[in-house]
C-alpha positions as CSV (number, residue, x, y, z in Angstrom):
1,M,-58.1,-4.4,-59.4
2,L,-55.8,-7.1,-58.0
3,H,-53.5,-6.1,-55.2
4,L,-50.2,-7.9,-54.4
5,S,-48.6,-7.8,-51.0
6,Y,-46.2,-10.0,-49.1
7,S,-45.3,-11.1,-45.6
8,K,-42.1,-12.8,-44.3
9,R,-41.5,-15.8,-42.0
10,I,-38.3,-17.0,-40.5
11,L,-38.4,-20.8,-40.6
12,R,-36.3,-22.5,-37.9
13,F,-35.0,-26.1,-38.3
14,N,-35.5,-28.9,-35.8
15,F,-31.8,-29.5,-36.3
16,P,-29.1,-27.9,-38.5
17,A,-29.8,-29.0,-42.0
18,R,-26.4,-30.1,-43.1
19,T,-25.9,-29.6,-46.8
20,S,-22.9,-29.5,-49.1
21,R,-22.8,-25.8,-48.5
22,G,-22.7,-25.9,-44.7
23,A,-25.3,-26.1,-41.9
24,L,-28.5,-24.2,-42.1
25,T,-30.3,-23.2,-38.9
26,E,-33.0,-21.0,-40.4
27,H,-34.6,-20.2,-43.8
28,Y,-36.6,-17.2,-45.0
29,A,-40.0,-17.6,-46.7
30,Y,-41.9,-14.7,-48.4
31,Y,-45.6,-15.2,-49.0
32,L,-47.1,-13.3,-51.9
33,R,-50.8,-12.6,-51.5
34,L,-53.2,-11.7,-54.3
35,T,-56.4,-9.9,-53.1
36,D,-59.2,-7.7,-54.6
37,T,-61.3,-5.4,-52.5
38,T,-64.3,-6.4,-54.6
39,Q,-64.0,-10.0,-53.4
40,P,-63.3,-9.9,-49.7
41,G,-62.1,-13.1,-48.1
42,R,-60.6,-14.5,-51.3
43,Q,-56.8,-14.6,-51.3
44,G,-54.3,-16.3,-53.6
45,V,-51.1,-17.3,-51.9
46,G,-47.7,-18.3,-53.2
47,E,-44.3,-18.8,-51.6
48,A,-40.9,-17.4,-52.6
49,A,-38.1,-19.1,-50.5
50,P,-34.8,-18.9,-52.4
51,L,-32.0,-21.0,-50.9
52,A,-28.7,-19.5,-49.8
53,G,-25.9,-20.7,-52.1
54,L,-28.1,-22.4,-54.6
55,S,-31.0,-20.2,-55.8
56,P,-30.1,-17.7,-58.5
57,D,-32.3,-15.1,-56.8
58,Y,-31.0,-15.4,-53.3
59,S,-29.2,-12.3,-52.0
60,P,-29.2,-9.9,-49.0
61,G,-31.5,-7.7,-51.1
62,T,-34.2,-10.4,-51.7
63,E,-36.8,-8.8,-49.5
64,A,-36.3,-5.3,-51.0
65,Q,-36.6,-6.9,-54.5
66,I,-39.9,-8.5,-53.6
67,A,-41.2,-5.3,-52.0
68,A,-40.3,-3.4,-55.2
69,F,-41.9,-6.0,-57.4
70,C,-45.2,-5.8,-55.4
71,Q,-45.2,-2.0,-55.8
72,Q,-44.6,-2.3,-59.5
73,F,-47.3,-4.9,-59.9
74,N,-49.9,-2.7,-58.1
75,Q,-49.0,0.3,-60.3
76,Q,-49.8,-1.8,-63.4
77,Q,-53.4,-2.3,-62.2
78,H,-54.2,-5.9,-63.2
79,A,-57.9,-6.6,-63.4
80,A,-57.2,-10.3,-63.9
81,L,-54.2,-12.6,-64.0
82,S,-53.8,-16.1,-65.3
83,P,-50.9,-18.3,-64.0
84,D,-49.1,-18.1,-67.3
85,A,-49.4,-14.3,-67.4
86,A,-48.2,-14.1,-63.9
87,A,-45.1,-16.2,-64.7
88,A,-44.4,-13.9,-67.6
89,L,-44.3,-10.9,-65.4
90,V,-41.2,-12.2,-63.5
91,P,-37.8,-12.4,-65.1
92,A,-36.4,-15.9,-65.5
93,E,-33.5,-14.9,-63.4
94,L,-35.9,-14.8,-60.4
95,P,-37.2,-18.3,-60.3
96,A,-38.4,-18.4,-56.7
97,L,-40.4,-15.1,-57.2
98,R,-41.8,-16.5,-60.4
99,F,-42.9,-19.7,-58.7
100,A,-44.6,-17.6,-55.9
101,L,-46.5,-15.3,-58.2
102,E,-47.5,-18.1,-60.6
103,T,-48.9,-20.3,-57.7
104,A,-50.6,-17.3,-56.1
105,A,-52.4,-16.6,-59.4
106,L,-53.3,-20.3,-59.7
107,D,-54.6,-20.3,-56.1
108,W,-56.6,-17.1,-56.9
109,Q,-58.0,-18.6,-60.1
110,Q,-59.2,-21.7,-58.1
111,G,-61.0,-19.7,-55.5
112,G,-58.2,-19.0,-52.9
113,R,-58.5,-22.3,-51.1
114,R,-55.0,-23.6,-51.7
115,L,-56.4,-26.4,-53.8
116,L,-54.6,-25.7,-57.1
117,Y,-55.7,-28.8,-59.0
118,D,-58.7,-31.1,-58.6
119,S,-57.3,-34.6,-57.9
120,A,-57.8,-37.6,-55.6
121,F,-55.0,-36.2,-53.5
122,S,-56.6,-32.7,-53.0
123,Q,-59.9,-34.4,-52.2
124,G,-58.2,-36.4,-49.5
125,E,-58.8,-39.8,-51.3
126,A,-55.3,-40.8,-52.2
127,G,-51.7,-40.1,-51.0
128,I,-48.5,-39.5,-52.9
129,S,-45.6,-41.8,-52.4
130,I,-42.5,-39.9,-51.2
131,N,-38.9,-40.8,-50.3
132,G,-37.7,-40.5,-46.8
133,L,-34.8,-38.0,-46.7
134,V,-31.7,-38.7,-44.7
135,W,-29.6,-35.6,-44.2
136,M,-25.8,-35.5,-44.2
137,G,-24.1,-35.5,-40.8
138,D,-21.9,-37.7,-38.7
139,A,-22.5,-41.4,-38.9
140,E,-24.6,-41.7,-35.7
141,F,-26.8,-38.8,-36.8
142,M,-27.4,-40.4,-40.2
143,R,-28.0,-43.8,-38.6
144,E,-30.6,-42.4,-36.3
145,Q,-32.5,-40.9,-39.2
146,I,-32.3,-44.1,-41.2
147,Q,-33.7,-46.2,-38.3
148,K,-36.5,-43.7,-37.8
149,K,-37.5,-43.6,-41.5
150,L,-37.5,-47.4,-41.7
151,A,-39.7,-47.6,-38.6
152,E,-42.1,-45.1,-40.1
153,G,-42.7,-47.4,-43.1
154,Y,-41.0,-45.7,-46.0
155,S,-40.4,-47.9,-49.0
156,C,-37.9,-45.4,-50.5
157,L,-35.0,-43.7,-48.8
158,K,-32.8,-40.9,-50.2
159,L,-29.4,-40.4,-48.5
160,K,-27.4,-37.3,-48.9
161,I,-23.8,-38.4,-49.3
162,G,-20.5,-36.6,-49.7
163,G,-20.5,-34.9,-46.3
164,I,-18.5,-37.5,-44.4
165,D,-15.8,-40.0,-45.5
166,F,-16.9,-42.3,-48.2
167,A,-16.0,-45.5,-46.3
168,T,-18.5,-44.6,-43.5
169,E,-21.2,-43.8,-46.1
170,L,-20.6,-47.3,-47.6
171,R,-21.0,-48.8,-44.2
172,L,-24.3,-47.0,-43.6
173,L,-25.6,-48.4,-47.0
174,T,-24.4,-51.8,-46.0
175,E,-26.4,-51.5,-42.7
176,I,-29.5,-50.5,-44.6
177,R,-29.2,-53.4,-47.1
178,A,-28.7,-55.8,-44.2
179,V,-32.2,-54.8,-42.9
180,A,-34.0,-54.4,-46.2
181,G,-33.1,-55.7,-49.7
182,P,-33.9,-53.9,-52.9
183,E,-37.2,-55.8,-53.2
184,Q,-38.4,-54.2,-49.9
185,L,-36.6,-50.8,-50.1
186,T,-35.7,-48.5,-52.9
187,L,-32.5,-46.5,-52.2
188,R,-31.5,-43.2,-53.8
189,V,-28.4,-41.2,-53.0
190,D,-27.6,-37.5,-53.7
191,A,-24.0,-36.5,-53.9
192,N,-24.7,-32.8,-54.6
193,G,-21.7,-32.7,-57.0
194,A,-19.3,-33.9,-54.3
195,F,-17.3,-36.5,-56.4
196,A,-14.2,-35.3,-58.1
197,L,-14.2,-36.3,-61.7
198,A,-11.2,-38.6,-61.4
199,E,-12.7,-40.5,-58.5
200,A,-16.3,-40.7,-59.7
201,P,-16.0,-44.0,-61.7
202,Q,-14.5,-45.9,-58.8
203,K,-17.0,-44.5,-56.3
204,L,-19.9,-45.3,-58.6
205,E,-18.7,-48.9,-59.0
206,Q,-18.6,-49.3,-55.2
207,L,-22.1,-47.8,-54.9
208,A,-23.5,-50.2,-57.5
209,R,-23.4,-53.2,-55.3
210,F,-26.2,-51.7,-53.2
211,D,-28.7,-51.9,-56.1
212,L,-29.4,-48.2,-56.0
213,H,-32.3,-46.6,-57.9
214,S,-30.2,-43.6,-58.8
215,I,-27.6,-41.1,-57.8
216,E,-28.2,-37.4,-58.1
217,Q,-25.6,-35.1,-59.4
218,P,-22.4,-37.2,-58.8
219,I,-20.1,-34.4,-60.1
220,R,-20.3,-30.7,-60.0
221,A,-22.8,-29.0,-62.3
222,G,-21.6,-27.2,-65.4
223,Q,-19.4,-29.9,-66.8
224,W,-21.6,-31.1,-69.7
225,E,-19.0,-33.2,-71.4
226,A,-17.8,-34.9,-68.2
227,M,-21.3,-35.5,-67.0
228,A,-22.3,-37.0,-70.3
229,A,-19.3,-39.4,-70.0
230,V,-20.4,-40.3,-66.4
231,C,-24.0,-41.0,-67.6
232,R,-22.7,-43.3,-70.4
233,T,-20.5,-45.4,-68.1
234,S,-22.1,-45.3,-64.6
235,P,-23.4,-48.6,-63.3
236,V,-25.8,-46.5,-61.2
237,P,-28.5,-44.5,-63.1
238,V,-27.7,-40.8,-62.9
239,A,-30.2,-38.0,-62.1
240,L,-29.5,-34.3,-62.8
241,D,-30.4,-31.8,-60.2
242,E,-28.2,-28.7,-59.8
243,E,-27.4,-29.1,-63.5
244,L,-30.9,-27.7,-64.4
245,I,-30.6,-24.5,-62.3
246,G,-30.2,-21.4,-64.4
247,V,-30.9,-23.1,-67.7
248,T,-33.4,-20.6,-69.0
249,E,-32.3,-19.6,-72.6
250,A,-34.3,-20.8,-75.5
251,G,-33.1,-24.2,-76.6
252,Q,-30.7,-24.6,-73.8
253,A,-32.7,-27.3,-71.9
254,E,-33.1,-29.4,-75.1
255,A,-29.3,-29.1,-75.7
256,L,-28.5,-30.1,-72.2
257,L,-30.7,-33.2,-72.2
258,D,-29.6,-34.2,-75.7
259,H,-25.9,-33.9,-74.8
260,I,-25.9,-35.5,-71.3
261,R,-28.7,-38.0,-71.7
262,P,-29.3,-38.7,-68.0
263,A,-31.5,-41.5,-66.7
264,Y,-33.6,-39.0,-64.7
265,I,-34.0,-35.3,-64.0
266,I,-35.0,-33.8,-60.6
267,L,-37.5,-30.9,-60.8
268,K,-37.5,-28.2,-58.0
269,P,-40.0,-25.5,-59.0
270,T,-38.6,-22.9,-56.6
271,L,-35.2,-23.2,-58.4
272,L,-36.4,-23.8,-61.9
273,G,-39.0,-20.9,-62.2
274,G,-42.3,-22.5,-61.2
275,L,-44.8,-25.0,-62.4
276,A,-45.0,-24.1,-66.1
277,A,-41.2,-24.2,-66.3
278,S,-41.2,-27.6,-64.6
279,R,-43.9,-28.9,-67.0
280,H,-41.6,-27.8,-69.9
281,W,-38.8,-29.9,-68.5
282,I,-41.3,-32.8,-68.1
283,D,-42.3,-32.6,-71.7
284,L,-38.7,-32.5,-72.9
285,A,-37.8,-35.5,-70.7
286,Q,-40.7,-37.6,-71.7
287,A,-40.0,-37.0,-75.4
288,R,-36.5,-38.4,-74.8
289,G,-37.4,-41.3,-72.6
290,I,-35.9,-39.7,-69.5
291,G,-37.5,-40.3,-66.2
292,W,-38.3,-37.5,-63.7
293,W,-39.6,-36.7,-60.3
294,L,-40.5,-33.6,-58.3
295,T,-38.7,-32.4,-55.2
296,S,-39.4,-29.6,-52.7
297,A,-36.5,-27.3,-51.8
298,L,-37.0,-26.5,-48.1
299,E,-40.2,-24.5,-48.7
300,S,-42.7,-24.2,-45.9
301,N,-46.0,-26.0,-46.2
302,V,-47.3,-23.3,-48.5
303,G,-44.7,-24.1,-51.2
304,L,-44.8,-27.8,-50.5
305,N,-48.5,-27.9,-51.0
306,A,-48.3,-26.2,-54.4
307,I,-45.6,-28.7,-55.5
308,S,-47.6,-31.6,-54.1
309,Q,-50.8,-30.5,-55.9
310,F,-48.8,-30.3,-59.1
311,A,-47.3,-33.7,-58.5
312,A,-50.7,-35.2,-58.0
313,R,-51.9,-33.8,-61.3
314,F,-48.9,-34.6,-63.5
315,A,-46.7,-37.3,-61.8
316,T,-47.3,-41.0,-61.2
317,T,-48.3,-40.9,-57.5
318,D,-46.9,-44.4,-56.7
319,F,-43.5,-43.3,-58.0
320,P,-41.8,-41.7,-54.9
321,Q,-41.5,-37.9,-55.1
322,G,-39.2,-35.8,-52.9
323,L,-41.9,-34.0,-50.9
324,G,-41.3,-34.5,-47.2
325,T,-39.1,-31.6,-46.1
326,G,-41.9,-29.6,-44.4
327,Q,-41.4,-31.6,-41.2
328,L,-37.9,-30.1,-40.7
329,Y,-39.2,-26.9,-39.1
330,T,-40.2,-26.1,-35.6
331,N,-42.5,-23.3,-36.7
332,N,-43.9,-24.4,-40.0
333,I,-47.4,-23.2,-41.0
334,E,-50.2,-25.6,-39.9
335,S,-51.6,-27.3,-42.9
336,P,-53.7,-30.3,-44.1
337,L,-50.5,-32.0,-45.2
338,T,-49.6,-35.1,-43.3
339,I,-47.3,-38.1,-43.8
340,R,-48.4,-41.6,-43.1
341,R,-46.4,-44.8,-44.0
342,G,-44.3,-43.1,-46.6
343,Q,-47.1,-41.2,-48.3
344,L,-48.0,-37.5,-48.3
345,H,-51.8,-36.9,-47.7
346,Y,-54.0,-33.9,-47.8
347,E,-56.5,-34.1,-45.0
348,Q,-59.4,-31.8,-45.8
349,N,-60.6,-31.7,-42.2
350,R,-57.4,-29.9,-41.1
351,A,-57.3,-26.2,-41.4
352,W,-54.5,-23.9,-42.7
353,G,-52.7,-21.9,-40.1
354,D,-52.0,-18.1,-40.2
355,L,-49.2,-17.0,-42.5
356,E,-47.9,-14.4,-40.1
């Protein structure tokens, strides 16, 4: 019979990760492990790392909830478990846990090697283009990040905005465009819902002169009518991010996309309930001519690897994905994942480190 257990890791940031909800200095990751005494050495691993203030399943009782789920799972005595069946065992209201069990089952199904899909990426033959993420902070902090990312050869940068005064953010964008025009560098910005509805049109007009690829979540989520109006009139293509979180009822995703009609949607499996849930969003978006890309959500290298393997299977790998956040931690798990010249690679000659 399959046995489910978990371990916990406190991930520590290289610097406080400044977000619209404050500064983070550490982040908790819980690793689910599927094992079977009849197959020693084989282990399927998945990561649940709900984000404070954002994940529906983040709470002080998260660890107790995971422990109780493992106990319940083991009492049910599963002889086998497909990824779809694994996802169905976890309520939609617990997306990080669902992602963890689904990917642990997928890893188990593929032999417990953390190679979830067979692709040129997993074979070490091709990389995935990613955007270089520039975190919010004071102007000098952001300027240092921008210069570093440009020196590292990224062809796409994503700036978190809304954390300092808008005039300073415009100056930073001006500095970037003075160095690299739109033909050399793709620019994305993420407002995390920071714009007030009344000021959004003016700010979007000012941003448009920088030839931006897109802006994520310009206004606060949950305002479908207002967001639809923003999408219709914005000179910068709008991508939905937080808007998708918690949308789990039958037909709700279709209604959201049909009403708002964004240019893009951003898919974070930890927040949306896993890979199958993300694939459902992809199918809906493609049927409507809406673009999409995948983004990690501060997972360790275990979760990042699962999302990357999925991206290599289903995304266009030369379209920049948001998969570089594993570098933020001082104590991330050693893995075959490396970044070179703005691409994420899986180097098969590098071993995975211990989860403890």
